[in-house]
C-alpha positions as CSV (number, residue, x, y, z in Angstrom):
1,M,-0.3,19.2,1.7
2,T,3.0,20.0,3.1
3,L,2.6,19.1,7.2
4,K,4.3,21.2,9.5
5,T,5.0,20.7,13.3
6,G,2.2,20.8,15.2
7,D,-0.6,19.8,12.7
8,I,-3.3,16.9,13.6
9,I,-4.1,14.6,10.9
10,T,-7.7,12.8,11.5
11,F,-8.9,9.7,9.5
12,E,-11.4,6.7,10.2
13,R,-11.6,3.0,9.1
14,T,-13.9,0.5,9.7
15,F,-12.7,-2.7,9.5
16,T,-14.4,-5.7,7.8
17,V,-14.3,-9.4,7.9
18,K,-12.6,-9.1,4.6
19,D,-9.9,-6.8,5.5
20,V,-9.2,-9.8,8.6
21,E,-8.9,-12.6,6.0
22,L,-6.7,-11.0,3.6
23,F,-4.5,-9.9,6.6
24,T,-4.7,-13.2,8.2
25,E,-3.3,-14.4,4.2
26,I,-0.6,-12.3,3.8
27,S,0.8,-12.4,7.6
28,G,0.3,-15.5,8.8
29,D,-1.4,-14.5,11.7
30,E,-3.8,-17.1,12.4
31,G,-4.6,-16.7,16.1
32,I,-7.9,-18.7,16.5
33,H,-9.6,-15.4,17.6
34,H,-8.7,-13.8,14.1
35,K,-10.8,-17.3,12.6
36,T,-13.3,-18.0,14.9
37,P,-16.2,-15.7,15.8
38,D,-17.1,-14.4,19.2
39,E,-20.5,-14.7,20.6
40,Q,-21.5,-11.5,18.9
41,G,-20.0,-12.8,15.8
42,R,-16.9,-10.5,15.6
43,L,-13.5,-11.2,14.6
44,V,-10.7,-9.8,16.5
45,I,-8.5,-7.4,14.3
46,Q,-4.6,-8.4,14.3
47,G,-2.9,-5.7,15.9
48,L,-0.7,-5.0,13.3
49,L,-4.1,-4.2,11.0
50,T,-4.9,-1.9,13.9
51,A,-1.5,-0.8,13.9
52,T,-2.1,0.4,9.8
53,L,-4.2,3.0,10.5
54,P,-1.2,5.7,12.2
55,T,1.2,4.4,9.1
56,K,-1.4,5.8,6.3
57,V,-0.3,9.4,7.6
58,G,3.7,8.1,6.4
59,G,2.3,6.6,3.2
60,D,0.8,9.7,2.2
61,H,3.4,11.6,2.8
62,N,6.3,9.4,1.2
63,V,8.0,8.8,5.2
64,L,10.5,6.2,5.3
65,A,10.2,5.2,8.5
66,R,13.2,4.7,11.0
67,T,11.0,3.6,14.1
68,M,7.2,2.5,15.3
69,N,6.4,1.9,18.9
70,F,2.9,0.7,19.7
71,E,0.6,0.2,22.6
72,F,-2.6,-2.1,21.8
73,I,-5.0,-0.9,24.8
74,R,-7.9,-2.7,23.7
75,P,-8.7,-5.3,21.1
76,V,-10.6,-4.4,18.2
77,F,-13.9,-5.9,16.2
78,T,-15.0,-6.1,13.1
79,G,-17.8,-3.9,12.5
80,D,-15.6,-1.6,14.8
81,T,-15.2,2.2,13.5
82,I,-11.6,2.9,14.4
83,I,-10.9,7.3,14.5
84,C,-7.0,8.0,14.3
85,E,-5.5,10.8,15.2
86,V,-1.9,11.6,14.3
87,K,0.0,14.5,15.7
88,I,2.9,15.7,13.9
89,D,5.2,16.7,16.8
90,Q,8.7,17.3,14.6
91,Y,9.0,18.1,11.1
92,E,12.1,19.9,10.4
93,K,14.4,20.5,7.2
94,Q,18.0,18.5,7.4
95,E,20.6,19.5,5.6
96,N,20.9,16.3,3.6
97,N,18.4,17.2,1.3
98,R,15.9,15.2,3.8
99,T,13.2,15.8,6.3
100,A,12.6,14.7,9.7
101,I,9.5,13.8,10.5
102,T,8.2,12.1,14.7
103,S,4.6,11.9,15.4
104,S,2.1,10.6,17.8
105,F,-1.1,9.1,17.6
106,L,-4.1,7.7,19.0
107,C,-6.6,5.8,17.8
108,S,-10.0,5.1,19.2
109,N,-13.4,3.3,18.7
110,Q,-16.6,4.5,18.0
111,K,-17.5,4.7,21.7
112,D,-14.5,6.3,22.5
113,K,-12.0,4.3,23.4
114,P,-8.5,4.1,23.4
115,V,-7.5,0.9,21.7
116,L,-4.3,2.0,20.3
117,R,-1.4,4.8,20.8
118,G,2.2,5.3,20.1
119,T,5.0,7.5,17.7
120,F,6.9,6.6,14.6
121,A,9.6,8.7,13.3
122,G,11.3,8.4,9.9
123,V,12.7,11.1,7.3
124,I,10.9,12.5,3.9
125,L,13.5,12.6,0.7
126,A,13.6,16.1,-0.9
127,N,10.8,16.7,-3.8
128,Q,8.5,13.6,-1.6
129,D,6.1,15.8,-0.2
């Protein structure tokens, strides 16, 4: 699928304890809230693990990221299903066989409460999309 300005891409993911354990191992983010369940038996998801959701669009379309901005609005817990909506704000061919892309996104939990918003920008090399 070739992207264009104005496209909206939506997907979702439910985070698990295994996701948190793996991300803890990889990132070294071992905050007590990522390792000790709350009174409901849930762990808090690392903010940057939640932030991997909008980067899926970049991975799916071979975007070389230049900037990423995140605003973490509320915590995400294991068992939460996060719906991520990414809007392509700019998709513009450039002279140097690259395509500039900028996007904005909003991630909300299963209760329709926003948890993360932000933007990312980068380039796609020719023949990559």
